[in-house]
N, CA, C, O and the ligand as a Tripos MOL2 file, in Angstrom:
@<TRIPOS>MOLECULE
protein
  285   283    72     0     0
PROTEIN
NO_CHARGES

@<TRIPOS>ATOM
      1 N          19.5190   37.2740    8.5070 N.3       1 MET1
      2 CA         18.3220   36.6700    7.9030 C.3       1 MET1
      3 C          17.4420   36.0330    8.9740 C.2       1 MET1
      4 O          17.3640   34.8080    9.0660 O.2       1 MET1
      5 N          16.7980   36.8370    9.7620 N.am      2 THR2
      6 CA         15.9090   36.2850   10.7770 C.3       2 THR2
      7 C          14.4620   36.3980   10.3430 C.2       2 THR2
      8 O          13.5910   35.6860   10.8440 O.2       2 THR2
      9 N          14.2150   37.2920    9.4130 N.am      3 LYS3
     10 CA         12.8340   37.4930    8.9850 C.3       3 LYS3
     11 C          12.4860   36.5080    7.8610 C.2       3 LYS3
     12 O          13.2200   36.3750    6.8820 O.2       3 LYS3
     13 N          11.3790   35.8430    8.0230 N.am      4 GLN4
     14 CA         10.9820   34.8670    7.0220 C.3       4 GLN4
     15 C          10.4410   35.5550    5.7800 C.2       4 GLN4
     16 O           9.7350   36.5600    5.8550 O.2       4 GLN4
     17 N          10.7830   34.9990    4.6700 N.am      5 SER5
     18 CA         10.2200   35.5170    3.4320 C.3       5 SER5
     19 C           8.7050   35.3300    3.4080 C.2       5 SER5
     20 O           8.2050   34.2910    3.8400 O.2       5 SER5
     21 N           7.9860   36.3020    2.9170 N.am      6 PRO6
     22 CA          6.5250   36.1410    2.8420 C.3       6 PRO6
     23 C           6.1180   35.0150    1.9030 C.2       6 PRO6
     24 O           4.9810   34.5440    1.9370 O.2       6 PRO6
     25 N           7.0440   34.5920    1.0770 N.am      7 ASN7
     26 CA          6.7260   33.5140    0.1450 C.3       7 ASN7
     27 C           7.1270   32.1390    0.6810 C.2       7 ASN7
     28 O           6.9970   31.1310   -0.0140 O.2       7 ASN7
     29 N           7.6070   32.1090    1.9060 N.am      8 ALA8
     30 CA          8.1440   30.8520    2.4470 C.3       8 ALA8
     31 C           7.1310   29.7180    2.3640 C.2       8 ALA8
     32 O           7.4840   28.5940    2.0090 O.2       8 ALA8
     33 N           5.8910   30.0030    2.6850 N.am      9 GLY9
     34 CA          4.8770   28.9580    2.6880 C.3       9 GLY9
     35 C           4.5090   28.4990    1.2970 C.2       9 GLY9
     36 O           3.9290   27.4260    1.1320 O.2       9 GLY9
     37 N           4.8290   29.2790    0.3120 N.am     10 GLN10
     38 CA          4.4130   28.9330   -1.0540 C.3      10 GLN10
     39 C           5.2210   27.7800   -1.6260 C.2      10 GLN10
     40 O           4.7720   27.0870   -2.5390 O.2      10 GLN10
     41 N           6.4020   27.5820   -1.0890 N.am     11 PHE11
     42 CA          7.2510   26.5210   -1.6150 C.3      11 PHE11
     43 C           6.5140   25.1860   -1.6070 C.2      11 PHE11
     44 O           6.5450   24.4340   -2.5800 O.2      11 PHE11
     45 N           5.8560   24.9120   -0.4950 N.am     12 TYR12
     46 CA          5.1930   23.6250   -0.3620 C.3      12 TYR12
     47 C           3.9660   23.5390   -1.2660 C.2      12 TYR12
     48 O           3.6470   22.4790   -1.8030 O.2      12 TYR12
     49 N           3.2980   24.6530   -1.4220 N.am     13 ALA13
     50 CA          2.0940   24.6500   -2.2470 C.3      13 ALA13
     51 C           2.4360   24.4210   -3.7190 C.2      13 ALA13
     52 O           1.6490   23.8350   -4.4630 O.2      13 ALA13
     53 N           3.6090   24.8870   -4.1280 N.am     14 THR14
     54 CA          3.9470   24.8050   -5.5490 C.3      14 THR14
     55 C           5.0060   23.7430   -5.8370 C.2      14 THR14
     56 O           5.3620   23.5080   -6.9910 O.2      14 THR14
     57 N           5.5050   23.1070   -4.7830 N.am     15 ALA15
     58 CA          6.5260   22.0870   -5.0100 C.3      15 ALA15
     59 C           5.9750   20.9860   -5.9040 C.2      15 ALA15
     60 O           4.8190   20.5860   -5.7640 O.2      15 ALA15
     61 N           6.8000   20.5000   -6.8200 N.am     16 PRO16
     62 CA          6.3100   19.5160   -7.8110 C.3      16 PRO16
     63 C           6.2560   18.0990   -7.2860 C.2      16 PRO16
     64 O           6.5380   17.1490   -8.0160 O.2      16 PRO16
     65 N           5.8960   17.9530   -6.0290 N.am     17 TYR17
     66 CA          5.8490   16.6090   -5.4670 C.3      17 TYR17
     67 C           4.8640   15.7210   -6.2050 C.2      17 TYR17
     68 O           5.1220   14.5380   -6.4280 O.2      17 TYR17
     69 N           3.7500   16.2950   -6.5750 N.am     18 LYS18
     70 CA          2.7060   15.5070   -7.2140 C.3      18 LYS18
     71 C           3.1930   14.9260   -8.5360 C.2      18 LYS18
     72 O           2.7560   13.8520   -8.9480 O.2      18 LYS18
     73 N           4.0980   15.6390   -9.1970 N.am     19 ASP19
     74 CA          4.6400   15.1300  -10.4500 C.3      19 ASP19
     75 C           5.7960   14.1770  -10.1950 C.2      19 ASP19
     76 O           5.9410   13.1580  -10.8710 O.2      19 ASP19
     77 N           6.6210   14.5280   -9.2010 N.am     20 ALA20
     78 CA          7.8230   13.7360   -8.9590 C.3      20 ALA20
     79 C           7.4880   12.3860   -8.3280 C.2      20 ALA20
     80 O           8.0810   11.3590   -8.6630 O.2      20 ALA20
     81 N           6.5280   12.4140   -7.4130 N.am     21 PHE21
     82 CA          6.1660   11.1730   -6.7370 C.3      21 PHE21
     83 C           4.7320   10.8190   -7.0540 C.2      21 PHE21
     84 O           3.7900   11.4420   -6.5630 O.2      21 PHE21
     85 N           4.5930    9.8270   -7.8670 N.am     22 ASP22
     86 CA          3.2730    9.4460   -8.3220 C.3      22 ASP22
     87 C           2.8410    8.1940   -7.5610 C.2      22 ASP22
     88 O           3.2070    7.0750   -7.9200 O.2      22 ASP22
     89 N           2.0670    8.4020   -6.5220 N.am     23 ILE23
     90 CA          1.7150    7.2600   -5.6750 C.3      23 ILE23
     91 C           0.2150    7.0450   -5.6370 C.2      23 ILE23
     92 O          -0.2990    6.3690   -4.7460 O.2      23 ILE23
     93 N          -0.4860    7.6170   -6.5990 N.am     24 GLU24
     94 CA         -1.9410    7.5010   -6.5810 C.3      24 GLU24
     95 C          -2.4460    6.4180   -7.5170 C.2      24 GLU24
     96 O          -3.6340    6.3540   -7.8340 O.2      24 GLU24
     97 N          -1.5430    5.5840   -7.9470 N.am     25 TYR25
     98 CA         -1.9800    4.4840   -8.8130 C.3      25 TYR25
     99 C          -2.6740    3.4190   -7.9650 C.2      25 TYR25
    100 O          -2.4110    3.2990   -6.7690 O.2      25 TYR25
    101 N          -3.5560    2.6540   -8.5910 N.am     26 PRO26
    102 CA         -4.2420    1.5920   -7.8600 C.3      26 PRO26
    103 C          -3.2450    0.5310   -7.4030 C.2      26 PRO26
    104 O          -2.4390    0.0310   -8.1870 O.2      26 PRO26
    105 N          -3.3190    0.2090   -6.1430 N.am     27 GLN27
    106 CA         -2.3910   -0.7720   -5.5980 C.3      27 GLN27
    107 C          -3.1500   -1.9500   -5.0270 C.2      27 GLN27
    108 O          -4.3320   -1.8530   -4.6970 O.2      27 GLN27
    109 N          -2.4520   -3.0560   -4.9170 N.am     28 GLU28
    110 CA         -3.0430   -4.2230   -4.2800 C.3      28 GLU28
    111 C          -2.0120   -4.8460   -3.3560 C.2      28 GLU28
    112 O          -0.8070   -4.7980   -3.6050 O.2      28 GLU28
    113 N          -2.5170   -5.4260   -2.2920 N.am     29 ASN29
    114 CA         -1.6570   -6.0670   -1.3080 C.3      29 ASN29
    115 C          -1.2660   -7.4530   -1.7840 C.2      29 ASN29
    116 O          -2.1080   -8.2100   -2.2680 O.2      29 ASN29
    117 N          -0.0060   -7.7830   -1.6490 N.am     30 LEU30
    118 CA          0.4180   -9.1380   -2.0050 C.3      30 LEU30
    119 C          -0.0920  -10.1210   -0.9690 C.2      30 LEU30
    120 O           0.0090   -9.9010    0.2380 O.2      30 LEU30
    121 N          -0.6320  -11.1890   -1.4690 N.am     31 GLU31
    122 CA         -1.2200  -12.1760   -0.5720 C.3      31 GLU31
    123 C          -0.1700  -12.7430    0.3660 C.2      31 GLU31
    124 O           0.8820  -13.2060   -0.0750 O.2      31 GLU31
    125 N          -0.4550  -12.7050    1.6460 N.am     32 GLY32
    126 CA          0.4480  -13.2910    2.6270 C.3      32 GLY32
    127 C           1.6070  -12.3870    3.0010 C.2      32 GLY32
    128 O           2.4250  -12.7410    3.8510 O.2      32 GLY32
    129 N           1.6850  -11.2120    2.3670 N.am     33 GLN33
    130 CA          2.7820  -10.2950    2.6800 C.3      33 GLN33
    131 C           2.2000   -8.9430    3.0710 C.2      33 GLN33
    132 O           1.9300   -8.0930    2.2220 O.2      33 GLN33
    133 N           2.0170   -8.7710    4.3440 N.am     34 MET34
    134 CA          1.2480   -7.6660    4.8810 C.3      34 MET34
    135 C           1.7320   -6.2940    4.4240 C.2      34 MET34
    136 O           0.9240   -5.3880    4.2210 O.2      34 MET34
    137 N           3.0210   -6.1390    4.2640 N.am     35 TYR35
    138 CA          3.5470   -4.8000    3.9920 C.3      35 TYR35
    139 C           4.0200   -4.6310    2.5490 C.2      35 TYR35
    140 O           4.6860   -3.6530    2.2090 O.2      35 TYR35
    141 N           3.6660   -5.5930    1.7170 N.am     36 VAL36
    142 CA          4.1200   -5.5150    0.3350 C.3      36 VAL36
    143 C           2.9420   -5.1740   -0.5710 C.2      36 VAL36
    144 O           1.9150   -5.8540   -0.5650 O.2      36 VAL36
    145 N           3.1080   -4.1180   -1.3420 N.am     37 TYR37
    146 CA          2.0570   -3.6970   -2.2600 C.3      37 TYR37
    147 C           2.6270   -3.6180   -3.6670 C.2      37 TYR37
    148 O           3.8320   -3.4650   -3.8710 O.2      37 TYR37
    149 N           1.7220   -3.7260   -4.6280 N.am     38 ARG38
    150 CA          2.1640   -3.6120   -6.0100 C.3      38 ARG38
    151 C           1.1060   -2.8690   -6.8130 C.2      38 ARG38
    152 O          -0.0450   -2.7430   -6.3950 O.2      38 ARG38
    153 N           1.5230   -2.3830   -7.9700 N.am     39 CYS39
    154 CA          0.6030   -1.7040   -8.8690 C.3      39 CYS39
    155 C          -0.3920   -2.7150   -9.4130 C.2      39 CYS39
    156 O          -0.0170   -3.8000   -9.8570 O.2      39 CYS39
    157 N          -1.6520   -2.3490   -9.3720 N.am     40 LYS40
    158 CA         -2.6820   -3.2700   -9.8410 C.3      40 LYS40
    159 C          -2.5920   -3.5040  -11.3420 C.2      40 LYS40
    160 O          -2.9950   -4.5590  -11.8320 O.2      40 LYS40
    161 N          -2.0700   -2.5380  -12.0660 N.am     41 SER41
    162 CA         -2.0390   -2.6440  -13.5170 C.3      41 SER41
    163 C          -0.8520   -3.4500  -14.0090 C.2      41 SER41
    164 O          -1.0250   -4.3770  -14.8000 O.2      41 SER41
    165 N           0.3520   -3.1150  -13.5600 N.am     42 CYS42
    166 CA          1.5370   -3.7690  -14.1120 C.3      42 CYS42
    167 C           2.1790   -4.7360  -13.1340 C.2      42 CYS42
    168 O           3.1520   -5.4070  -13.4790 O.2      42 CYS42
    169 N           1.6490   -4.8180  -11.9140 N.am     43 LYS43
    170 CA          2.0990   -5.7860  -10.9240 C.3      43 LYS43
    171 C           3.5150   -5.5250  -10.4260 C.2      43 LYS43
    172 O           4.1210   -6.3940   -9.7980 O.2      43 LYS43
    173 N           4.0390   -4.3570  -10.6960 N.am     44 ARG44
    174 CA          5.3600   -4.0570  -10.1410 C.3      44 ARG44
    175 C           5.2070   -3.6340   -8.6860 C.2      44 ARG44
    176 O           4.2270   -2.9910   -8.3090 O.2      44 ARG44
    177 N           6.1720   -3.9980   -7.8950 N.am     45 LEU45
    178 CA          6.1150   -3.6720   -6.4800 C.3      45 LEU45
    179 C           6.2720   -2.1700   -6.2790 C.2      45 LEU45
    180 O           6.9750   -1.4830   -7.0210 O.2      45 LEU45
    181 N           5.5820   -1.6880   -5.2390 N.am     46 THR46
    182 CA          5.6990   -0.2530   -4.9540 C.3      46 THR46
    183 C           7.1400    0.1180   -4.6220 C.2      46 THR46
    184 O           7.5640    1.2500   -4.8510 O.2      46 THR46
    185 N           7.8860   -0.8350   -4.0840 N.am     47 THR47
    186 CA          9.2830   -0.5600   -3.7670 C.3      47 THR47
    187 C          10.1310   -0.4560   -5.0300 C.2      47 THR47
    188 O          11.1900    0.1710   -5.0230 O.2      47 THR47
    189 N           9.6660   -1.0670   -6.1070 N.am     48 GLU48
    190 CA         10.3630   -0.9370   -7.3890 C.3      48 GLU48
    191 C           9.9450    0.3520   -8.0890 C.2      48 GLU48
    192 O          10.7650    1.0390   -8.6980 O.2      48 GLU48
    193 N           8.6740    0.6620   -7.9940 N.am     49 ILE49
    194 CA          8.1540    1.8650   -8.6250 C.3      49 ILE49
    195 C           8.6940    3.1000   -7.9010 C.2      49 ILE49
    196 O           9.0840    4.0850   -8.5290 O.2      49 ILE49
    197 N           8.7090    3.0260   -6.5880 N.am     50 ASN50
    198 CA          9.3350    4.0740   -5.7870 C.3      50 ASN50
    199 C           8.7810    5.4520   -6.1000 C.2      50 ASN50
    200 O           9.5020    6.4490   -6.0560 O.2      50 ASN50
    201 N           7.5000    5.5000   -6.4160 N.am     51 GLY51
    202 CA          6.8710    6.7960   -6.6400 C.3      51 GLY51
    203 C           7.1800    7.4180   -7.9900 C.2      51 GLY51
    204 O           6.8220    8.5700   -8.2330 O.2      51 GLY51
    205 N           7.8440    6.6730   -8.8790 N.am     52 ARG52
    206 CA          8.2250    7.2250  -10.1710 C.3      52 ARG52
    207 C           7.3830    6.5990  -11.2750 C.2      52 ARG52
    208 O           7.3030    5.3770  -11.4080 O.2      52 ARG52
    209 N           6.7670    7.4580  -12.0520 N.am     53 LEU53
    210 CA          5.9100    6.9700  -13.1240 C.3      53 LEU53
    211 C           6.6800    6.1100  -14.1180 C.2      53 LEU53
    212 O           6.1550    5.1280  -14.6430 O.2      53 LEU53
    213 N           7.9230    6.4860  -14.3700 N.am     54 GLU54
    214 CA          8.7100    5.7520  -15.3740 C.3      54 GLU54
    215 C           9.1150    4.3720  -14.8990 C.2      54 GLU54
    216 O           9.6040    3.5630  -15.6870 O.2      54 GLU54
    217 N           8.9180    4.0910  -13.6070 N.am     55 ASN55
    218 CA          9.2560    2.7640  -13.0980 C.3      55 ASN55
    219 C           8.1220    1.7620  -13.2590 C.2      55 ASN55
    220 O           8.2970    0.5700  -13.0050 O.2      55 ASN55
    221 N           6.9540    2.2510  -13.6840 N.am     56 HIS56
    222 CA          5.8970    1.3090  -14.0630 C.3      56 HIS56
    223 C           6.3050    0.6570  -15.3800 C.2      56 HIS56
    224 O           7.1330    1.1870  -16.1210 O.2      56 HIS56
    225 N           5.7190   -0.4840  -15.6520 N.am     57 ALA57
    226 CA          5.9600   -1.1150  -16.9440 C.3      57 ALA57
    227 C           5.5470   -0.1550  -18.0650 C.2      57 ALA57
    228 O           4.6230    0.6420  -17.9040 O.2      57 ALA57
    229 N           6.2320   -0.2440  -19.1790 N.am     58 SER58
    230 CA          5.9650    0.7060  -20.2620 C.3      58 SER58
    231 C           4.5440    0.5520  -20.8030 C.2      58 SER58
    232 O           3.9950    1.4800  -21.3960 O.2      58 SER58
    233 N           3.9600   -0.6140  -20.5960 N.am     59 ASP59
    234 CA          2.5800   -0.8240  -21.0640 C.3      59 ASP59
    235 C           1.5790   -0.8050  -19.9100 C.2      59 ASP59
    236 O           0.4400   -1.2430  -20.0710 O.2      59 ASP59
    237 N           1.9950   -0.3030  -18.7540 N.am     60 CYS60
    238 CA          1.0960   -0.2170  -17.6100 C.3      60 CYS60
    239 C          -0.0420    0.7520  -17.9310 C.2      60 CYS60
    240 O           0.1830    1.8770  -18.3780 O.2      60 CYS60
    241 N          -1.2640    0.2870  -17.6920 N.am     61 ALA61
    242 CA         -2.4320    1.1060  -18.0210 C.3      61 ALA61
    243 C          -2.4100    2.4300  -17.2620 C.2      61 ALA61
    244 O          -2.7870    3.4710  -17.8000 O.2      61 ALA61
    245 N          -1.9720    2.3820  -16.0330 N.am     62 TYR62
    246 CA         -1.9160    3.6130  -15.2410 C.3      62 TYR62
    247 C          -0.8750    4.5730  -15.8060 C.2      62 TYR62
    248 O          -1.1280    5.7710  -15.9330 O.2      62 TYR62
    249 N           0.2890    4.0420  -16.1400 N.am     63 ARG63
    250 CA          1.3530    4.8810  -16.6900 C.3      63 ARG63
    251 C           0.8900    5.5340  -17.9930 C.2      63 ARG63
    252 O           1.1240    6.7190  -18.2280 O.2      63 ARG63
    253 N           0.2350    4.7440  -18.8230 N.am     64 LEU64
    254 CA         -0.2340    5.2800  -20.0970 C.3      64 LEU64
    255 C          -1.2640    6.3770  -19.8900 C.2      64 LEU64
    256 O          -1.2670    7.3870  -20.5930 O.2      64 LEU64
    257 N          -2.1390    6.1640  -18.9130 N.am     65 SER65
    258 CA         -3.1830    7.1650  -18.6690 C.3      65 SER65
    259 C          -2.5640    8.4500  -18.1510 C.2      65 SER65
    260 O          -3.0380    9.5390  -18.4720 O.2      65 SER65
    261 N          -1.5160    8.3350  -17.3580 N.am     66 ARG66
    262 CA         -0.8500    9.5270  -16.8310 C.3      66 ARG66
    263 C          -0.0410   10.2090  -17.9210 C.2      66 ARG66
    264 O           0.0010   11.4370  -17.9910 O.2      66 ARG66
    265 N           0.5920    9.4260  -18.7600 N.am     67 ALA67
    266 CA          1.4340    9.9860  -19.8130 C.3      67 ALA67
    267 C           0.6180   10.8320  -20.7720 C.2      67 ALA67
    268 O           1.1230   11.7810  -21.3720 O.2      67 ALA67
    269 N          -0.6480   10.4750  -20.9060 N.am     68 ASN68
    270 CA         -1.5180   11.2270  -21.8040 C.3      68 ASN68
    271 C          -1.7680   12.6350  -21.3130 C.2      68 ASN68
    272 O          -2.2310   13.4900  -22.0670 O.2      68 ASN68
    273 N          -1.4590   12.8820  -20.0340 N.am     69 HIS69
    274 CA         -1.6750   14.2100  -19.4740 C.3      69 HIS69
    275 C          -0.4450   15.0890  -19.6310 C.2      69 HIS69
    276 O          -0.3720   16.1780  -19.0610 O.2      69 HIS69
    277 N           0.5110   14.6170  -20.3990 N.am     70 GLY70
    278 CA          1.6700   15.4490  -20.6920 C.3      70 GLY70
    279 C           2.7840   15.3570  -19.6690 C.2      70 GLY70
    280 O           3.6160   16.2600  -19.5840 O.2      70 GLY70
    281 N           2.8170   14.2890  -18.8930 N.am     71 ALA71
    282 CA          3.8570   14.1560  -17.8700 C.3      71 ALA71
    283 C           5.1990   13.7800  -18.4830 C.2      71 ALA71
    284 O           6.1860   13.6270  -17.7640 O.2      71 ALA71
    285 ZN          1.8770    0.1950  -12.9810 Zn       72 ZN72
@<TRIPOS>BOND
     1     1     2 1
     2     2     3 1
     3     3     4 2
     4     3     5 am
     5     5     6 1
     6     6     7 1
     7     7     8 2
     8     7     9 am
     9     9    10 1
    10    10    11 1
    11    11    12 2
    12    11    13 am
    13    13    14 1
    14    14    15 1
    15    15    16 2
    16    15    17 am
    17    17    18 1
    18    18    19 1
    19    19    20 2
    20    19    21 am
    21    21    22 1
    22    22    23 1
    23    23    24 2
    24    23    25 am
    25    25    26 1
    26    26    27 1
    27    27    28 2
    28    27    29 am
    29    29    30 1
    30    30    31 1
    31    31    32 2
    32    31    33 am
    33    33    34 1
    34    34    35 1
    35    35    36 2
    36    35    37 am
    37    37    38 1
    38    38    39 1
    39    39    40 2
    40    39    41 am
    41    41    42 1
    42    42    43 1
    43    43    44 2
    44    43    45 am
    45    45    46 1
    46    46    47 1
    47    47    48 2
    48    47    49 am
    49    49    50 1
    50    50    51 1
    51    51    52 2
    52    51    53 am
    53    53    54 1
    54    54    55 1
    55    55    56 2
    56    55    57 am
    57    57    58 1
    58    58    59 1
    59    59    60 2
    60    59    61 am
    61    61    62 1
    62    62    63 1
    63    63    64 2
    64    63    65 am
    65    65    66 1
    66    66    67 1
    67    67    68 2
    68    67    69 am
    69    69    70 1
    70    70    71 1
    71    71    72 2
    72    71    73 am
    73    73    74 1
    74    74    75 1
    75    75    76 2
    76    75    77 am
    77    77    78 1
    78    78    79 1
    79    79    80 2
    80    79    81 am
    81    81    82 1
    82    82    83 1
    83    83    84 2
    84    83    85 am
    85    85    86 1
    86    86    87 1
    87    87    88 2
    88    87    89 am
    89    89    90 1
    90    90    91 1
    91    91    92 2
    92    91    93 am
    93    93    94 1
    94    94    95 1
    95    95    96 2
    96    95    97 am
    97    97    98 1
    98    98    99 1
    99    99   100 2
   100    99   101 am
   101   101   102 1
   102   102   103 1
   103   103   104 2
   104   103   105 am
   105   105   106 1
   106   106   107 1
   107   107   108 2
   108   107   109 am
   109   109   110 1
   110   110   111 1
   111   111   112 2
   112   111   113 am
   113   113   114 1
   114   114   115 1
   115   115   116 2
   116   115   117 am
   117   117   118 1
   118   118   119 1
   119   119   120 2
   120   119   121 am
   121   121   122 1
   122   122   123 1
   123   123   124 2
   124   123   125 am
   125   125   126 1
   126   126   127 1
   127   127   128 2
   128   127   129 am
   129   129   130 1
   130   130   131 1
   131   131   132 2
   132   131   133 am
   133   133   134 1
   134   134   135 1
   135   135   136 2
   136   135   137 am
   137   137   138 1
   138   138   139 1
   139   139   140 2
   140   139   141 am
   141   141   142 1
   142   142   143 1
   143   143   144 2
   144   143   145 am
   145   145   146 1
   146   146   147 1
   147   147   148 2
   148   147   149 am
   149   149   150 1
   150   150   151 1
   151   151   152 2
   152   151   153 am
   153   153   154 1
   154   154   155 1
   155   155   156 2
   156   155   157 am
   157   157   158 1
   158   158   159 1
   159   159   160 2
   160   159   161 am
   161   161   162 1
   162   162   163 1
   163   163   164 2
   164   163   165 am
   165   165   166 1
   166   166   167 1
   167   167   168 2
   168   167   169 am
   169   169   170 1
   170   170   171 1
   171   171   172 2
   172   171   173 am
   173   173   174 1
   174   174   175 1
   175   175   176 2
   176   175   177 am
   177   177   178 1
   178   178   179 1
   179   179   180 2
   180   179   181 am
   181   181   182 1
   182   182   183 1
   183   183   184 2
   184   183   185 am
   185   185   186 1
   186   186   187 1
   187   187   188 2
   188   187   189 am
   189   189   190 1
   190   190   191 1
   191   191   192 2
   192   191   193 am
   193   193   194 1
   194   194   195 1
   195   195   196 2
   196   195   197 am
   197   197   198 1
   198   198   199 1
   199   199   200 2
   200   199   201 am
   201   201   202 1
   202   202   203 1
   203   203   204 2
   204   203   205 am
   205   205   206 1
   206   206   207 1
   207   207   208 2
   208   207   209 am
   209   209   210 1
   210   210   211 1
   211   211   212 2
   212   211   213 am
   213   213   214 1
   214   214   215 1
   215   215   216 2
   216   215   217 am
   217   217   218 1
   218   218   219 1
   219   219   220 2
   220   219   221 am
   221   221   222 1
   222   222   223 1
   223   223   224 2
   224   223   225 am
   225   225   226 1
   226   226   227 1
   227   227   228 2
   228   227   229 am
   229   229   230 1
   230   230   231 1
   231   231   232 2
   232   231   233 am
   233   233   234 1
   234   234   235 1
   235   235   236 2
   236   235   237 am
   237   237   238 1
   238   238   239 1
   239   239   240 2
   240   239   241 am
   241   241   242 1
   242   242   243 1
   243   243   244 2
   244   243   245 am
   245   245   246 1
   246   246   247 1
   247   247   248 2
   248   247   249 am
   249   249   250 1
   250   250   251 1
   251   251   252 2
   252   251   253 am
   253   253   254 1
   254   254   255 1
   255   255   256 2
   256   255   257 am
   257   257   258 1
   258   258   259 1
   259   259   260 2
   260   259   261 am
   261   261   262 1
   262   262   263 1
   263   263   264 2
   264   263   265 am
   265   265   266 1
   266   266   267 1
   267   267   268 2
   268   267   269 am
   269   269   270 1
   270   270   271 1
   271   271   272 2
   272   271   273 am
   273   273   274 1
   274   274   275 1
   275   275   276 2
   276   275   277 am
   277   277   278 1
   278   278   279 1
   279   279   280 2
   280   279   281 am
   281   281   282 1
   282   282   283 1
   283   283   284 2
@<TRIPOS>SUBSTRUCTURE
     1 MET1         2 RESIDUE 1 A MET
     2 THR2         6 RESIDUE 1 A THR
     3 LYS3        10 RESIDUE 1 A LYS
     4 GLN4        14 RESIDUE 1 A GLN
     5 SER5        18 RESIDUE 1 A SER
     6 PRO6        22 RESIDUE 1 A PRO
     7 ASN7        26 RESIDUE 1 A ASN
     8 ALA8        30 RESIDUE 1 A ALA
     9 GLY9        34 RESIDUE 1 A GLY
    10 GLN10       38 RESIDUE 1 A GLN
    11 PHE11       42 RESIDUE 1 A PHE
    12 TYR12       46 RESIDUE 1 A TYR
    13 ALA13       50 RESIDUE 1 A ALA
    14 THR14       54 RESIDUE 1 A THR
    15 ALA15       58 RESIDUE 1 A ALA
    16 PRO16       62 RESIDUE 1 A PRO
    17 TYR17       66 RESIDUE 1 A TYR
    18 LYS18       70 RESIDUE 1 A LYS
    19 ASP19       74 RESIDUE 1 A ASP
    20 ALA20       78 RESIDUE 1 A ALA
    21 PHE21       82 RESIDUE 1 A PHE
    22 ASP22       86 RESIDUE 1 A ASP
    23 ILE23       90 RESIDUE 1 A ILE
    24 GLU24       94 RESIDUE 1 A GLU
    25 TYR25       98 RESIDUE 1 A TYR
    26 PRO26      102 RESIDUE 1 A PRO
    27 GLN27      106 RESIDUE 1 A GLN
    28 GLU28      110 RESIDUE 1 A GLU
    29 ASN29      114 RESIDUE 1 A ASN
    30 LEU30      118 RESIDUE 1 A LEU
    31 GLU31      122 RESIDUE 1 A GLU
    32 GLY32      126 RESIDUE 1 A GLY
    33 GLN33      130 RESIDUE 1 A GLN
    34 MET34      134 RESIDUE 1 A MET
    35 TYR35      138 RESIDUE 1 A TYR
    36 VAL36      142 RESIDUE 1 A VAL
    37 TYR37      146 RESIDUE 1 A TYR
    38 ARG38      150 RESIDUE 1 A ARG
    39 CYS39      154 RESIDUE 1 A CYS
    40 LYS40      158 RESIDUE 1 A LYS
    41 SER41      162 RESIDUE 1 A SER
    42 CYS42      166 RESIDUE 1 A CYS
    43 LYS43      170 RESIDUE 1 A LYS
    44 ARG44      174 RESIDUE 1 A ARG
    45 LEU45      178 RESIDUE 1 A LEU
    46 THR46      182 RESIDUE 1 A THR
    47 THR47      186 RESIDUE 1 A THR
    48 GLU48      190 RESIDUE 1 A GLU
    49 ILE49      194 RESIDUE 1 A ILE
    50 ASN50      198 RESIDUE 1 A ASN
    51 GLY51      202 RESIDUE 1 A GLY
    52 ARG52      206 RESIDUE 1 A ARG
    53 LEU53      210 RESIDUE 1 A LEU
    54 GLU54      214 RESIDUE 1 A GLU
    55 ASN55      218 RESIDUE 1 A ASN
    56 HIS56      222 RESIDUE 1 A HIS
    57 ALA57      226 RESIDUE 1 A ALA
    58 SER58      230 RESIDUE 1 A SER
    59 ASP59      234 RESIDUE 1 A ASP
    60 CYS60      238 RESIDUE 1 A CYS
    61 ALA61      242 RESIDUE 1 A ALA
    62 TYR62      246 RESIDUE 1 A TYR
    63 ARG63      250 RESIDUE 1 A ARG
    64 LEU64      254 RESIDUE 1 A LEU
    65 SER65      258 RESIDUE 1 A SER
    66 ARG66      262 RESIDUE 1 A ARG
    67 ALA67      266 RESIDUE 1 A ALA
    68 ASN68      270 RESIDUE 1 A ASN
    69 HIS69      274 RESIDUE 1 A HIS
    70 GLY70      278 RESIDUE 1 A GLY
    71 ALA71      282 RESIDUE 1 A ALA
    72 ZN72       285 GROUP 0 **** ****
């Protein structure tokens, strides 16, 4: 197996990263803590959310808006 599959590059294009890791929610920096961020809507830390939509609060405005898209 030395020859690369012609579809090798497609894996990255179609990988479900965008669904698995949801990091496009509005974030805000914690005051006085340079490297700590949290969701602007539910105030959970990004380290708690860890890129997972279900880790936002169940009433988080961002989570609700994403859930409406069938996630
Ligand atoms: Zn949130």
